[in-house]
N, C-alpha and C positions, 0 to 999 in steps of 0.2 A: 383599798388600793386598789387600782386597777393594774393590772398588768401589761397595756398600751399606756399609761400610764403615766408610767415608771420606764418602762420599754424606749420611750417619749426620752424623756427627760434622761436615760443612758446616753442614749440615741445621739442629743445634742449636747449634752457635754463631750463625747470622740469625738464631730466631726467638728464641733465651733474651741476647747477647747476653755470648755465654760465649768470649771466649778460650784455654780452656783446651782446650775444643774444637777452635777452629779451630787452636792451634797442631797435637796432634797430626793433628786430619786434615794437613798441611799435611806434619808430618812426614811422615806415612805414606808421600803423593805423590809427593814427593819422593824416594823415599827413605830420605829416616832413619833413621828409624826400622829397619830393615831391611840399612841398610850395602848395599842397591846403586848407590845413585845415580840419580842423575838421570835416566829413563827415558820418553823424547818416548810409548811406548805409554799406559804409566799414565796422564798428565799425558793426555791426548786422550781419557783415557774422563770425566774428570770438570769436562771444556769444555763448554761448549754448544756445537749442532752450527753456528747465528752467532757466534759469540768472533770478539771482536777484541782484536787488542794493540800495541798505541802505544809505538814510541820515543821521545818526541818531538826528545830527543838529537840522533840523528840524520832520523826528518823520516822513520819508516819504519811502516806499517801494515801487518801481515797479518791477512787477511782469512780465517775457520771454520777448523776447528781440522782438520779437513785437510790446509792449509798449511802449518799452524802442527808440523806435526807432522810434514812432506818438511823442511820449514825443520833444527828438532831432529834431525830422520833423518841430512841433507844436511853437520851444524856439524862439521868438522875433532877437535875434545878438549872433550866437554863440559868445565864447570869442578866443582872439591873446591866446594859450600856449607854454606856455613854459619850460618845464622839469630840474628842477635841478638835476635829479639824478633817480635813480631805480636802486634800491636795493632787496633782498629776496631770496629764495633758493629753490628745491623744486619743489611744487603748490601754494603759495606763495610773493607776488612781493606786492614793495613797490612803487608806482611815489608818487615823489613832483614834485611840481609845482610849475606855475601860472598862474592864471588864467587872463587876460587884456580883461572887457568889454567893452569897446570905454572906459579909464582912468579908470574908475572903479572898483578898481585891486581887486584881494581873493587872499591867499594864499589853492593850494587843495593839502593832503598828497589823495590819491589811494590806498587802502589797492584787493591787486584783489587776487582774484583763483581758479585757471588749473582745467582743468582737462588732462589726459592722453593725449589727441588727443592736444589736443592747443587754447583748448577754453576755452575763457572767463566764469567760470562760476556764478560767482560772486563781483558786487564790495561793496567796500562799501568806502564814499567819506566824507569828511570832510575840510568844508570852514571856511577859518578866514580875515578878514580883517585884512588891514595890522595899527598897533596902535603904539605912541608913548611912548619909555622905562623909566624909572620913573625913575628921578636924579640917589635918593638914589643906586642905579643900579651901574651907568657909574664908581665909582672907579675897577672893575673888569671885564668891559664887554665891549667887540673892536661890531662895528657897522658894519651886512650883507654888505650895502650899496661899 
């Protein structure tokens, strides 16, 4: 993955509200295009130096791309990520996906905020594990699976 290629895709997405460019950039930086998977180093390269990541459910915040890279490098087993969709416009984009930690599955929504240079300035992450739906809703719903 070329850092400049990804930043070009992110800049195009931000400037032109281009979901195809954003998806292509995210697929590259997350190692989905190459099949290499998540890489703390590749993600580090496209983050702003003052990057902030928040996880409201656990009440945690990571400040700075250095700290984020260190946390990712210390992570015991990175997940296998499947992207369901990417939506957004301008500087704010949302990635909806599924993280699989060796059979421990979590749905994830990432709210990504970019600067004009295409760097990720902030991201907010929400995680949820699958739950069985209540029977009373059955007449009105269909399964996603």
